[in-house]
Structures are given as C-alpha cells and as structure tokens.
C-alpha positions as CSV (number, residue, x, y, z in Angstrom):
1,M,-7.5,23.6,0.2
2,K,-6.0,22.1,-3.3
3,V,-2.9,21.0,-1.6
4,F,-3.6,19.9,1.0
5,I,-6.8,17.4,0.2
6,P,-4.2,15.2,-2.0
7,V,-1.1,16.1,0.9
8,L,-3.4,14.7,3.9
9,L,-3.8,11.8,1.3
10,S,-0.1,10.9,1.4
11,F,-0.5,10.7,4.8
12,I,-2.7,8.8,5.2
13,L,-1.7,6.4,2.5
14,G,1.6,5.8,4.3
15,I,-0.4,4.9,7.1
16,F,-1.9,2.2,5.0
17,S,1.2,1.2,3.3
18,M,4.1,0.3,6.1
19,G,1.5,-0.6,8.7
20,F,0.2,-2.9,6.1
21,Q,4.2,-4.0,6.1
22,L,3.8,-5.0,10.5
23,L,0.8,-7.2,9.6
24,G,2.2,-8.7,6.3
25,S,5.1,-10.1,9.3
26,R,2.9,-11.6,11.7
27,M,0.7,-13.0,8.7
28,L,3.7,-14.7,8.5
29,N,4.9,-15.2,11.7
30,P,3.1,-18.6,12.6
31,W,4.7,-20.3,9.5
32,F,8.1,-18.3,9.4
33,G,8.7,-17.0,11.9
34,S,10.3,-14.1,12.5
35,S,13.9,-14.3,11.1
36,I,16.2,-11.6,9.6
37,I,15.0,-14.0,6.2
38,V,11.9,-13.8,6.5
39,W,12.0,-9.9,6.8
40,A,14.3,-9.8,3.9
41,F,11.6,-11.3,1.9
42,I,9.5,-8.9,3.1
43,I,11.3,-5.7,2.5
44,S,12.7,-6.3,-1.2
45,I,9.0,-7.2,-1.7
46,F,7.6,-3.9,-0.1
47,L,10.6,-1.6,-2.8
48,A,9.3,-3.9,-5.3
49,A,6.4,-2.6,-5.5
50,F,6.7,0.7,-4.3
51,S,9.5,0.9,-7.5
52,A,6.3,-0.3,-10.0
53,G,3.8,1.8,-8.4
54,S,5.8,4.7,-8.3
55,L,6.8,4.0,-11.9
56,L,2.9,3.1,-12.8
57,G,1.9,6.4,-11.4
58,G,4.0,7.8,-13.5
59,V,2.7,6.3,-16.6
60,I,-0.8,7.8,-15.2
61,V,-0.6,11.5,-14.8
62,R,0.7,11.3,-18.4
63,L,-2.9,10.2,-19.2
64,S,-5.5,13.1,-19.8
65,G,-8.4,13.4,-19.0
66,T,-11.7,10.1,-18.6
67,G,-7.9,8.3,-19.7
68,R,-5.9,9.1,-16.1
69,F,-9.4,9.1,-14.6
70,R,-9.8,5.2,-15.7
71,A,-6.3,4.3,-14.6
72,L,-7.1,5.5,-11.0
73,C,-10.8,3.8,-11.1
74,A,-8.3,0.9,-11.8
75,V,-5.5,0.9,-9.7
76,T,-7.9,1.9,-6.5
77,V,-9.9,-1.8,-7.2
78,A,-6.9,-3.2,-7.3
79,A,-5.4,-1.7,-4.4
80,V,-9.1,-2.4,-2.6
81,L,-9.3,-6.2,-4.3
82,G,-5.6,-6.8,-2.8
83,F,-6.2,-6.0,1.1
84,G,-9.7,-8.1,0.5
85,F,-7.6,-10.4,-0.9
86,N,-5.4,-10.6,2.1
87,A,-7.7,-10.2,4.7
88,F,-9.9,-13.5,3.5
89,F,-7.4,-15.9,1.3
90,S,-4.1,-15.0,2.8
91,G,-5.1,-18.6,5.4
92,R,-5.3,-20.5,2.3
93,V,-2.5,-19.1,0.7
94,L,-0.2,-19.7,4.0
95,A,-1.8,-22.8,4.5
96,G,-1.6,-24.2,0.5
97,V,2.4,-23.4,0.2
98,D,3.1,-25.6,3.5
99,A,1.3,-28.0,2.3
100,W,3.5,-27.6,-1.0
101,A,6.8,-27.7,1.2
102,P,8.8,-26.1,-1.5
103,P,13.1,-24.5,0.3
104,L,12.2,-21.5,2.3
105,P,13.3,-19.3,-0.1
106,L,10.1,-20.3,-3.1
107,A,8.3,-20.6,-0.3
108,L,8.9,-16.9,0.8
109,G,9.1,-15.5,-2.6
110,V,5.7,-16.8,-3.9
111,V,3.2,-16.2,-0.8
112,C,5.4,-12.5,-0.2
113,G,4.5,-11.8,-3.8
114,T,1.2,-13.1,-4.0
115,L,-0.3,-11.0,-0.9
116,F,1.4,-8.0,-0.7
117,F,2.5,-6.8,-4.0
118,L,-0.6,-6.0,-6.0
119,P,-1.8,-4.1,-2.8
120,V,0.9,-2.0,-2.4
121,C,2.3,-1.6,-5.7
122,A,-0.8,-0.2,-6.4
123,L,-1.5,2.6,-3.2
124,S,1.6,3.5,-4.4
125,S,1.6,5.3,-8.1
126,L,-0.8,6.8,-5.8
127,T,2.2,9.2,-4.5
128,P,2.8,10.6,-7.9
129,V,-0.8,11.7,-8.8
130,L,-1.6,13.5,-6.0
131,I,2.3,15.1,-6.6
132,Q,0.9,16.5,-10.1
133,R,-2.0,17.5,-8.6
134,V,-0.2,19.5,-5.6
135,S,2.1,20.8,-8.6
136,E,-1.1,21.5,-10.8
137,S,-2.4,24.2,-8.3
138,G,0.5,26.3,-8.8
139,Q,3.1,24.6,-6.4
140,K,7.5,24.0,-8.5
141,A,7.3,20.6,-9.4
142,G,10.5,19.5,-7.6
143,F,7.9,21.5,-4.1
144,A,5.4,19.5,-4.9
145,S,7.9,16.7,-4.7
146,G,9.3,17.1,-1.4
147,L,5.6,18.3,0.4
148,V,4.8,14.8,-0.5
149,Y,7.6,12.7,-0.3
150,C,8.3,14.5,3.7
151,V,4.2,13.6,4.2
152,S,4.4,10.3,3.1
153,T,7.3,9.4,5.2
154,L,5.6,10.9,8.2
155,G,2.3,8.7,7.7
156,N,4.6,5.9,7.9
157,I,6.4,5.9,10.8
158,A,3.2,7.1,11.9
159,G,1.9,3.3,10.8
160,I,4.5,1.6,11.9
161,M,4.2,3.7,15.3
162,L,0.2,3.5,15.6
163,T,-0.1,-0.4,14.1
164,A,3.4,-1.5,16.5
165,F,1.7,-0.1,20.2
166,F,-1.5,0.5,19.2
167,L,-3.6,-2.1,17.2
168,I,-1.9,-5.2,16.4
169,P,-1.4,-5.8,20.9
170,A,-5.3,-4.8,20.8
171,M,-7.1,-6.8,17.4
172,P,-6.8,-9.9,15.2
173,V,-4.9,-9.6,12.5
174,S,-7.7,-11.0,10.4
175,T,-9.8,-7.7,12.2
176,L,-7.7,-5.4,11.2
177,L,-6.9,-6.5,7.2
178,L,-10.2,-5.7,7.5
179,V,-9.8,-2.6,8.5
180,W,-7.0,-1.9,6.1
181,T,-9.6,-2.8,3.2
182,A,-12.2,-0.6,4.7
183,G,-10.1,1.9,4.6
184,I,-8.7,2.1,1.2
185,V,-12.4,2.1,-0.2
186,L,-12.6,5.4,1.6
187,V,-9.6,6.7,0.7
188,S,-10.5,5.7,-2.4
189,I,-13.5,7.5,-2.4
190,V,-12.5,10.6,-1.0
191,L,-8.9,10.9,-4.1
192,L,-11.6,9.8,-6.6
193,R,-14.6,12.5,-5.5
194,W,-12.4,15.0,-4.1
195,L,-9.6,15.1,-6.8
196,Y,-10.2,14.3,-9.9
197,V,-14.6,13.7,-10.9
C-alpha cells in the first residue's frame, strides 16, 4: 500500500497532465487554429512547466514535516486554482488577447503562459514528491524514480487516448475543464490525506 498509492497517483496525474494538453489545443483552436506554430507554443510551455515543476518538487522533498506539508498544500491549491481559472476565465483571456491583437508569437506566448504554465507546473511538482515517498517505503532511489516515471508516462498515454477518443467527442471543452478541476481537487485530498497527514 505504501508504494501502490503514490504509483496510482502518478498514473492519474499523468492522465490529467497530457489530457490537459489536448484540451488546451481545443481551447486555442477557435482563436489561433491548430498550425504547427500553435502546437510549438503549447508543447514548449508544457515542457517549461514540467521542468519548473520538477525543480520545485525537488525543493519540496528537501523540506521535512510541517514545511513539506505546507508546501504540498500550496502547490495543490495552485493546481486547483490554475485549472479553475481555465474553466471560468480562459474565454475572457482569449478574447482579451484577440482584441489586443499583438503579433501571433507574442499572443500565443501570453495565452499559453497565462493559461497553462501554473496548473501544469503545480502538477509536475508532485512527481518528485511521489518518487520520494516510494523511496521512503524502502525502494532504492533509482528504482523509485524509474517506477514513478514509467507509470506516469503510461498515464500520459492513457490521458491522450481517453481525451482524444472519448472525452472531447462526448463533452464540450468548458465542461471538461470543470471535470479537470474537480479531479485535481479529489487527487489533492487523497494525496494530502493518505501520504502526508
């Protein structure tokens, strides 16, 4: 159980992370289309958020006791607020940037940075925390890292397929953003309750 829960959480977070990338592309499509330039910005912002989140998570695992718990509360709240912001305000952001009418690269940078960076960075910061938890259960650090990243990547694949083939055809993106927000709330509660409280 000590290994199962963090590994399961890493799979679920993988689903949310890459599924959100597809949702992001659908959010931008009415305003910017789906050209390779649009995808370049989406992928780049997601990778930047993954990188920053990994570093942040590495800092969090160096904390102990109350400090780590407070940091986890902060990043889970940031994730929920980030997805909630997308659910309720992404349309206003997109309309505002469209009315501003900056050059395409600047517009995409502002939109992708504003909408995607915070929630993806917050989710990514949890991966090192999960790796540390698996390691603390008695597994060697290298195995713990490999296991969590393996399962997380499988979650990425599941998130892409589930979102592309089932969720997007079945529901509007606005509804799916609410689903993502509610899902992150549940994951946050489980993580804080079962792993670090």
